[in-house]
C-alpha positions as CSV (number, residue, x, y, z in Angstrom):
1,M,102.9,105.3,114.7
2,N,101.0,104.5,117.9
3,I,99.7,101.0,118.7
4,S,96.2,101.5,117.3
5,R,97.5,102.6,113.9
6,K,99.8,99.6,113.9
7,A,96.9,97.4,114.7
8,R,94.8,98.9,111.8
9,I,97.7,98.5,109.4
10,L,98.3,94.9,110.5
11,A,94.6,94.1,110.1
12,A,94.6,95.5,106.6
13,L,97.7,93.5,105.7
14,G,96.1,90.4,107.2
15,A,93.1,90.8,104.8
16,I,95.5,91.2,101.9
17,A,97.4,88.1,102.9
18,L,94.3,86.0,102.7
19,V,93.7,86.7,99.0
20,P,96.2,84.2,97.7
21,A,94.5,81.4,99.6
22,A,91.2,82.3,98.0
23,L,92.8,82.3,94.6
24,T,94.5,79.0,95.1
25,A,91.1,77.3,95.1
26,C,90.6,78.3,91.4
27,S,91.7,76.3,88.4
28,G,90.4,75.9,85.0
29,G,89.2,77.1,80.1
30,S,89.4,80.4,78.3
31,Q,89.5,83.1,81.0
32,S,86.7,81.5,83.0
33,V,86.3,82.6,86.6
34,A,88.7,79.8,87.6
35,D,91.3,80.9,85.0
36,A,91.0,84.5,86.0
37,C,91.6,83.6,89.6
38,T,94.6,81.5,88.6
39,A,96.0,84.3,86.4
40,A,96.1,86.6,89.5
41,Q,97.4,84.1,92.0
42,D,101.1,84.2,91.1
43,S,101.3,88.0,91.0
44,I,99.6,88.3,94.4
45,Q,101.8,85.7,96.0
46,D,104.8,87.6,94.7
47,A,103.4,90.8,96.2
48,M,102.7,89.1,99.6
49,G,106.3,87.8,99.7
50,D,107.4,91.4,100.5
51,M,105.5,91.3,103.8
52,G,108.1,89.0,105.5
53,D,109.8,91.6,107.5
54,L,106.7,93.7,108.4
55,T,107.4,94.0,112.1
56,S,110.7,95.8,111.6
57,M,109.3,98.0,108.8
58,M,106.7,99.4,111.3
59,S,109.5,101.6,112.6
60,D,110.9,102.4,109.2
61,P,108.2,104.3,107.2
62,E,110.4,104.5,104.1
63,S,110.9,100.7,103.9
64,M,107.1,100.2,104.4
65,T,106.3,102.7,101.7
66,T,108.7,100.9,99.3
67,M,107.1,97.5,100.2
68,F,103.6,98.9,99.6
69,D,104.7,100.4,96.2
70,D,106.0,97.0,95.2
71,M,102.8,95.3,96.3
72,E,100.7,97.9,94.4
73,K,102.7,97.2,91.2
74,A,102.2,93.4,91.6
75,L,98.5,93.9,92.1
76,N,98.3,96.2,89.0
77,D,100.1,93.5,87.0
78,A,97.7,90.9,88.3
79,E,94.7,93.0,87.4
80,D,96.0,93.4,83.8
81,A,96.2,89.7,83.5
82,I,92.5,89.2,84.2
83,T,90.1,89.4,81.3
84,N,87.1,87.7,82.9
85,E,84.7,90.7,83.6
86,E,83.3,89.3,86.8
87,V,86.6,88.6,88.4
88,K,88.2,91.7,87.0
89,A,85.5,93.9,88.6
90,A,86.0,92.2,92.0
91,F,89.8,92.4,91.7
92,G,89.6,96.0,90.5
93,D,87.7,96.9,93.7
94,F,90.4,95.1,95.8
95,N,93.2,96.9,93.9
96,D,91.5,100.3,94.3
97,S,91.0,99.7,98.0
98,F,94.7,98.7,98.3
99,E,95.8,101.9,96.5
100,T,93.6,103.9,98.9
101,L,95.3,102.2,101.8
102,T,98.7,102.8,100.2
103,D,97.9,106.5,99.8
104,A,96.9,106.7,103.5
105,L,100.2,105.0,104.5
106,D,102.3,107.3,102.3
107,A,100.6,110.3,103.9
108,A,101.3,108.9,107.4
109,A,104.9,108.2,106.5
110,E,105.4,111.8,105.4
111,D,103.7,113.3,108.4
112,P,103.1,110.7,111.2
113,A,101.7,113.3,113.6
114,S,98.8,114.0,111.4
115,A,98.0,110.4,110.2
116,D,94.3,110.0,109.3
117,T,93.3,107.0,111.3
118,A,89.7,107.2,109.9
119,A,91.2,106.8,106.4
120,F,93.0,103.7,107.5
121,T,89.8,102.3,109.0
122,D,87.8,103.1,105.9
123,A,90.4,101.7,103.5
124,S,90.8,98.6,105.6
125,Q,87.0,98.0,105.6
126,K,86.8,98.5,101.8
127,L,89.8,96.1,101.3
128,T,88.1,93.5,103.5
129,D,84.8,93.9,101.6
130,A,86.6,93.5,98.2
131,Q,88.5,90.5,99.5
132,T,85.2,88.9,100.5
133,K,84.0,89.3,96.9
134,I,87.1,87.7,95.5
135,V,86.8,84.8,98.0
136,E,83.2,84.2,97.0
137,L,84.2,84.1,93.3
138,C,87.3,82.1,93.6
139,S,86.4,79.5,96.2
């Protein structure tokens, strides 16, 4: 990966890392917005725990792919725990955007020479937009 691809990946991961902080602001009844935010928080924090050794993984595409697969599973689990329709929709957008980013990273890991930087940029923007929705709901 060249530096610009690394920068895009790190920017996307930075957006992902901010979601637990937004969800921490939530507390609360019977799958209210606050409860829905709280339901997702633990799963997301578990997923983000896998990002600790990201710098060394940049040179090891297989490890990075495994990390993203684990994160994707944790996000799917979190989405399943949300029954509040408003938060579930926002979180679903985030999860879909993350899956798109994961697909782009998987493709780049398989064939780094033909990595689609436009796909990274698009997925990163969608991920950031979805994260903004979650922050607005959960703050």
